[in-house]
C-alpha positions, 0 to 999 in steps of 0.5 A: 482463497482470502485475498488481501488487497494492499493498495497505495501510492508506494511513493516509494515502496519501502520496508514498512510496506514489506513489514505489512505484507509479512505480518498479514501472511504470518498472522494468516489473515490471508492466503495471498497479498495483492499489491495494487499501486494507485493510479491517481488518488482523488483524495491525496496529492499526486505521487512524486514518482511516475507510475512506471517508477512506482510500479518498478519499485513495487516489483523490486520490493516484492521480488521473491515473495511467493504469496504476493502478486502485483496488479497494475490495473489502477495505473492503466485506468484514466481519471481518478482511482476509486477504491470501489472501482478497483474492488469491483474489478478484482471481485470479477477477476477473482469471483471465488476469492474473499477480498480483504481490504488492507487500510490504515486506521486513518483511512478507515476513519475517513471511509465515509468520505470515499466514493460509494463507501457502502459498496466498498464495505460490501466488496471487502472485509477491512483489515485495519492497521494502527497508525500513529499508535491509534487503532479503531475500536473493533466494535466499530468494524463490520463482522469479520473485520480485523484490527491488526493490533500490536503492530505499527508500520515502520516508516512512512513514504512521506518521511522517506521522501523528505529525507531524500530531498534533504540529502539524508540517508533513509537508514534501513527504510528502503530495501537495497534494490529500491535504494539503488533504483532511486539513485539510478533514476534520481528520484526524490531529489536523490542523485547517483552520488547522494547518500540515499542508501 
């Protein structure tokens, strides 16, 4: 089975994340998608929402998608969440599966700065998403890797958080169940009566 590992802070999980999942499945680039909420990223600022809230939003967003599983192993791990550690754990848990690592073109360009990047490349084939209209040259990728061309991720978590902090509705970028959760939990400066629909 081809298992796409789709990790991220998911701070919050939004319609763009769902679009990536649907695109991976529609293009038959994997048989299942494993969504992995990040623990503490060593290369990014800390998430604004708690691990519990981010996991809850991922569960709400992925509800009803039969080909999607959620793995919360990074959230339970102390210290930084290195992708290589996650992939080694998942390879042991899924020894018969082919792992595919879903990442943005920006992350692919920065892969050399990651912890043990050569091992990351050994453990999983990359599936690279275009970011800001820029995709890597397929010739720069290892054999079997995929560039998800003709698809741009709609929305970004940082933009959604900025809108919520400013009291602006994030349009259709938050699924209704997640928007309701954000309001109820008063995440990202959004209160129960604020327009975060």
